[in-house]
C-alpha positions as CSV (number, residue, x, y, z in Angstrom):
1,M,-15.8,21.4,-33.1
2,P,-14.2,19.5,-30.3
3,S,-14.8,20.1,-26.3
4,P,-12.1,22.1,-24.5
5,R,-9.8,20.3,-22.5
6,H,-10.0,20.6,-18.7
7,T,-6.4,21.0,-16.5
8,V,-6.5,18.4,-13.9
9,P,-4.3,19.6,-11.1
10,P,-0.9,17.0,-10.5
11,S,-1.8,16.0,-6.9
12,A,-5.5,14.9,-8.4
13,I,-3.1,12.9,-10.4
14,W,-0.9,11.2,-8.3
15,L,-3.5,10.9,-4.9
16,S,-5.7,9.2,-7.0
17,S,-3.4,7.2,-8.8
18,L,-1.8,6.2,-5.1
19,A,-5.8,5.3,-4.3
20,F,-5.9,3.2,-7.3
21,V,-2.8,0.9,-6.7
22,L,-3.4,0.7,-2.9
23,I,-6.9,-1.1,-3.8
24,W,-5.9,-2.8,-6.5
25,S,-2.9,-4.2,-4.9
26,T,-5.6,-5.9,-2.7
27,G,-7.3,-7.9,-5.5
28,F,-5.1,-10.9,-5.8
29,I,-5.1,-11.0,-1.6
30,V,-9.3,-11.5,-2.0
31,G,-8.7,-14.4,-5.0
32,R,-6.2,-16.6,-1.9
33,A,-8.5,-15.6,0.7
34,I,-11.7,-17.4,-1.1
35,V,-10.0,-20.5,-1.7
36,P,-11.2,-22.8,1.0
37,V,-15.0,-21.2,0.5
38,A,-16.1,-20.5,-2.6
39,Q,-14.6,-21.3,-5.7
40,P,-13.2,-18.3,-8.6
41,S,-16.0,-17.9,-11.7
42,L,-18.7,-18.4,-9.0
43,F,-17.4,-15.8,-6.3
44,L,-16.8,-13.2,-9.6
45,L,-20.4,-13.6,-10.8
46,A,-21.6,-12.6,-7.3
47,R,-19.1,-9.7,-6.9
48,F,-19.8,-8.4,-10.8
49,S,-23.8,-8.7,-10.4
50,L,-23.7,-7.2,-7.5
51,A,-21.7,-4.1,-8.9
52,A,-23.5,-4.0,-11.4
53,L,-26.7,-3.3,-9.8
54,L,-24.4,-0.7,-7.2
55,F,-23.1,1.0,-10.8
56,A,-26.6,0.9,-11.8
57,G,-28.0,2.6,-8.6
58,V,-25.8,5.1,-8.6
59,A,-25.6,6.2,-12.1
60,L,-29.8,6.4,-12.1
61,A,-29.8,8.7,-9.0
62,G,-27.6,11.1,-10.3
63,G,-29.4,11.3,-13.2
64,A,-26.8,9.6,-15.6
65,R,-26.6,9.6,-19.2
66,W,-27.1,5.9,-20.4
67,P,-25.4,4.7,-23.6
68,A,-27.5,4.2,-26.8
69,L,-28.7,0.6,-27.6
70,R,-26.6,0.0,-30.2
71,E,-23.3,1.3,-27.9
72,V,-24.4,-1.1,-25.3
73,P,-22.5,-4.7,-26.7
74,K,-18.8,-2.8,-26.5
75,H,-19.5,-2.2,-23.5
76,L,-19.9,-5.8,-22.9
77,L,-17.3,-6.7,-24.7
78,A,-15.0,-4.4,-22.9
79,G,-16.3,-5.3,-19.4
80,G,-16.5,-9.1,-20.3
81,L,-12.5,-8.8,-21.6
82,L,-11.3,-6.0,-18.6
83,H,-13.4,-7.9,-15.7
84,G,-14.8,-11.0,-16.3
85,S,-11.6,-13.0,-18.4
86,Y,-9.7,-11.0,-16.8
87,L,-10.4,-11.6,-12.9
88,S,-11.4,-16.0,-13.8
89,G,-8.3,-16.4,-15.1
90,G,-6.8,-14.8,-12.6
91,Y,-8.5,-16.1,-9.7
92,W,-8.3,-19.6,-11.0
93,A,-4.4,-19.4,-11.7
94,I,-4.4,-19.1,-8.3
95,A,-6.3,-21.6,-7.1
96,H,-4.4,-23.5,-9.0
97,G,-1.2,-22.6,-6.4
98,L,0.4,-19.7,-8.8
99,A,1.8,-16.7,-5.5
100,P,-1.0,-13.8,-5.4
101,S,2.4,-11.3,-5.4
102,A,3.7,-13.6,-8.9
103,M,-0.2,-12.9,-10.2
104,A,0.2,-9.2,-9.7
105,L,3.4,-8.9,-11.1
106,L,2.5,-11.1,-14.3
107,G,0.1,-8.0,-14.2
108,A,2.7,-5.9,-15.4
109,L,3.1,-7.9,-18.4
110,Q,0.4,-4.9,-19.3
111,P,1.5,-1.8,-20.0
112,L,4.0,-3.4,-23.1
113,L,1.2,-5.7,-24.0
114,T,-0.4,-2.3,-24.5
115,A,2.2,-0.5,-25.6
116,L,2.6,-2.3,-28.4
117,L,-1.2,-2.3,-29.3
118,A,-1.4,1.3,-28.2
119,I,0.7,2.0,-31.7
120,P,-1.6,0.3,-34.5
121,L,-5.0,1.3,-32.6
122,L,-4.5,4.5,-30.9
123,G,-1.0,6.1,-32.3
124,E,0.4,6.4,-29.0
125,F,4.5,6.3,-29.0
126,P,6.1,5.5,-26.0
127,S,9.1,7.8,-25.5
128,R,12.4,6.3,-25.2
129,R,12.8,6.4,-21.7
130,G,9.6,5.3,-21.5
131,W,10.8,1.8,-23.3
132,G,13.4,1.6,-20.7
133,G,10.4,1.5,-18.0
134,L,8.4,-1.2,-19.7
135,A,11.7,-3.2,-20.7
136,L,12.9,-3.6,-16.7
137,G,9.1,-4.1,-15.2
138,S,9.1,-7.2,-18.1
139,L,12.2,-8.1,-16.9
140,G,11.2,-8.0,-13.3
141,V,8.0,-10.4,-14.2
142,V,10.6,-13.5,-15.2
143,L,12.4,-12.7,-11.9
144,V,9.5,-13.5,-10.1
145,V,7.6,-16.2,-12.0
146,A,10.1,-18.0,-13.6
147,P,12.0,-19.8,-10.5
148,A,8.3,-20.6,-9.4
149,T,7.5,-23.1,-12.0
150,L,10.8,-24.8,-11.9
151,A,10.6,-28.0,-10.2
152,S,12.9,-28.0,-7.3
153,A,10.2,-25.0,-6.3
154,P,8.7,-26.1,-2.9
155,S,5.7,-26.0,-4.7
156,P,5.9,-26.2,-8.3
157,V,3.5,-24.0,-10.6
158,S,2.5,-25.9,-13.5
159,P,3.2,-23.5,-16.9
160,W,0.0,-24.2,-17.8
161,V,-1.0,-22.2,-15.0
162,V,1.1,-19.5,-15.6
163,L,0.0,-19.3,-19.4
164,V,-3.8,-19.0,-18.3
165,A,-2.6,-16.3,-15.9
166,V,-0.5,-14.6,-19.0
167,L,-3.8,-14.8,-21.0
168,S,-5.4,-13.1,-18.7
169,I,-3.8,-10.3,-19.2
170,L,-3.8,-10.2,-22.2
171,S,-7.9,-10.0,-21.6
172,I,-7.4,-6.9,-19.7
173,T,-5.0,-5.6,-22.1
174,M,-7.4,-5.8,-24.9
175,G,-10.3,-4.1,-22.1
176,T,-8.5,-1.4,-20.9
177,I,-7.5,-0.2,-24.7
178,L,-11.4,-1.0,-25.6
179,Q,-11.3,2.0,-22.6
180,K,-10.0,4.4,-25.1
181,T,-12.7,4.3,-28.3
182,S,-15.9,5.5,-28.7
183,I,-16.9,4.2,-25.1
184,A,-15.1,6.7,-23.2
185,A,-17.6,9.2,-23.9
186,A,-20.0,7.3,-21.6
187,D,-20.8,8.1,-18.6
188,L,-18.6,5.9,-15.9
189,R,-21.3,5.3,-14.3
190,A,-23.5,4.4,-16.7
191,S,-20.4,2.3,-18.2
192,S,-19.3,0.4,-15.2
193,A,-22.8,-1.0,-14.9
194,W,-23.2,-2.3,-17.9
195,Q,-19.2,-2.9,-18.0
196,N,-20.3,-5.6,-14.9
197,V,-22.6,-7.1,-16.5
198,G,-20.3,-7.7,-19.3
199,G,-17.6,-9.4,-17.1
200,A,-20.7,-11.5,-14.8
201,L,-21.7,-12.9,-18.2
202,V,-18.5,-14.3,-18.7
203,A,-17.5,-15.6,-15.0
204,G,-20.8,-17.3,-14.8
205,A,-20.6,-18.6,-18.7
206,L,-16.9,-20.4,-17.1
207,A,-18.4,-21.0,-13.7
208,W,-21.0,-23.2,-15.4
209,M,-18.6,-24.7,-18.2
210,L,-16.5,-25.6,-15.6
211,G,-19.0,-27.1,-12.9
212,E,-18.2,-24.9,-10.4
213,T,-20.8,-25.2,-7.7
214,H,-18.9,-24.8,-3.9
215,W,-19.9,-21.9,-2.3
216,Q,-19.5,-22.1,1.9
217,P,-21.2,-19.0,4.0
218,G,-19.7,-17.4,6.6
219,L,-17.8,-14.7,8.1
220,A,-14.9,-14.8,5.5
221,L,-17.2,-15.5,2.3
222,W,-19.2,-12.1,2.6
223,S,-16.2,-10.1,4.0
224,A,-14.6,-10.7,0.6
225,L,-17.2,-10.2,-1.2
226,A,-18.4,-7.1,0.2
227,W,-14.7,-6.0,-0.4
228,A,-14.3,-6.7,-3.9
229,T,-17.9,-5.2,-5.0
230,L,-17.6,-2.1,-2.7
231,V,-13.6,-1.3,-2.7
232,L,-12.2,-3.6,-5.4
233,S,-15.5,-3.6,-8.3
234,G,-16.4,-0.4,-7.1
235,L,-13.9,2.7,-6.2
236,G,-10.8,0.5,-7.7
237,T,-13.0,-0.4,-11.1
238,Y,-14.1,4.1,-11.1
239,L,-10.4,5.0,-10.6
240,L,-8.9,2.6,-13.3
241,L,-11.7,4.1,-16.2
242,R,-10.6,8.0,-15.0
243,I,-6.7,6.9,-14.9
244,V,-7.0,5.7,-18.5
245,R,-9.0,7.9,-20.0
246,R,-7.4,10.8,-19.0
247,G,-3.7,9.9,-19.9
248,Q,-2.4,7.6,-21.8
249,A,-2.7,3.7,-22.1
250,A,0.6,3.1,-22.1
251,K,1.3,5.2,-19.3
252,A,-1.9,4.6,-17.0
253,A,-1.3,1.0,-17.1
254,S,2.1,1.2,-16.1
255,L,1.0,2.3,-12.5
256,M,0.4,-2.0,-12.3
257,F,3.7,-2.0,-11.5
258,L,3.2,-1.0,-8.0
259,A,1.1,-2.9,-7.1
260,P,3.1,-6.4,-7.3
261,P,5.4,-5.3,-3.7
262,L,2.6,-4.1,-1.6
263,A,0.7,-7.6,-2.7
264,A,3.6,-9.4,-1.9
265,L,3.7,-7.8,1.2
266,Q,0.1,-8.3,2.4
267,A,0.2,-11.9,1.3
268,W,3.4,-12.6,3.9
269,G,1.5,-10.7,6.5
270,L,-2.0,-12.8,5.8
271,F,-0.5,-16.3,4.4
272,G,2.5,-16.7,5.4
273,D,4.2,-16.2,1.4
274,R,7.9,-15.7,1.1
275,L,9.6,-14.7,-2.1
276,G,13.2,-15.6,-2.5
277,P,15.9,-13.4,-2.9
278,L,16.5,-13.5,-6.9
279,Q,12.5,-13.1,-6.3
280,L,12.8,-9.3,-4.2
281,L,15.6,-8.5,-7.0
282,G,12.9,-8.6,-9.4
283,L,9.9,-6.4,-7.8
284,I,12.9,-4.0,-7.3
285,V,13.4,-4.4,-11.1
286,A,9.9,-3.8,-11.6
287,G,9.8,-1.0,-9.0
288,L,12.4,0.9,-11.2
289,G,10.8,0.4,-14.6
290,V,7.6,2.0,-12.9
291,W,9.4,4.6,-12.1
292,L,11.2,5.1,-15.6
293,C,6.9,5.1,-17.2
294,Q,6.0,8.0,-14.7
295,T,8.8,10.5,-15.4
296,G,9.2,10.2,-18.5
297,Q,7.8,12.3,-21.4
298,G,4.7,11.3,-22.6
299,G,5.2,9.5,-25.9
300,K,3.3,11.3,-29.3
301,R,-0.3,10.9,-30.6
302,G,-1.1,10.1,-34.4
303,D,-4.2,9.8,-36.2
304,A,-5.2,6.9,-35.0
305,I,-7.0,8.6,-32.1
306,G,-9.3,10.1,-33.8
307,K,-9.9,7.4,-36.0
308,T,-11.4,5.1,-32.4
309,G,-13.1,8.1,-31.5
310,H,-11.2,9.4,-28.3
311,V,-12.5,11.6,-26.3
312,A,-10.1,14.4,-24.5
313,A,-10.9,13.7,-20.3
314,R,-13.8,16.6,-19.4
């Protein structure tokens, strides 16, 4: 007999969603801040290693039940995609000229990819209103990113850099989908520890392949590492996994549309980054998209959920 579902108050859901967006929007600001002091994959190797130790300590202190050894590879794969490949690609793109706000808005492609993949993998079908929101969000991405790749732009970005950024979004999309499979039954603390190990393995492999060695100790580096470990990898990822496990994959992912405007404001205040009128319009269009996704009716679920071993919110 399936375990009973527990009702989560709407206010608690929206508060956790708001906290997640505020935290998540700072992720690529950190990526920009570390450019002078550390190379991206090397920084992420340190971040994920510390986060793995953090979650392992919390899990042990709380008596969490650890996943069976046969399940560990699934957690490592999910973490390698959700953390390692996604952030390594994103931080690399920022280090090669892509604005943090543009990278954050590229993340808005995730709901469209998630919605498409959730149909065959999870049996989740967005409503007509939800599809409209996803379409508007994708249009907003194009309006923001396309002008930055033009040769006439003040600091044109190579299309290859944008391609790496897009591939990183595909990675986090697959990682998000995996959160809805059998690993959803695992304790979040123990699962997060293993997933950060997976992220560290990917970041370490990339740092070695790219020959990254730049590491300049100082207040800027240690502050960025502390924020990235405790707030982003710790609290932010914990909130993300709770949102994904409690809601539909595409609807949870649509929260990413709210991060770009916040990232743009932070980049303007910290680094003096400016967006053109067309790019500002793109942020507005993307914001309308997330509103449609969040206020639309939930999609239908098919038998695929049972086939993936999805567990109801506990």
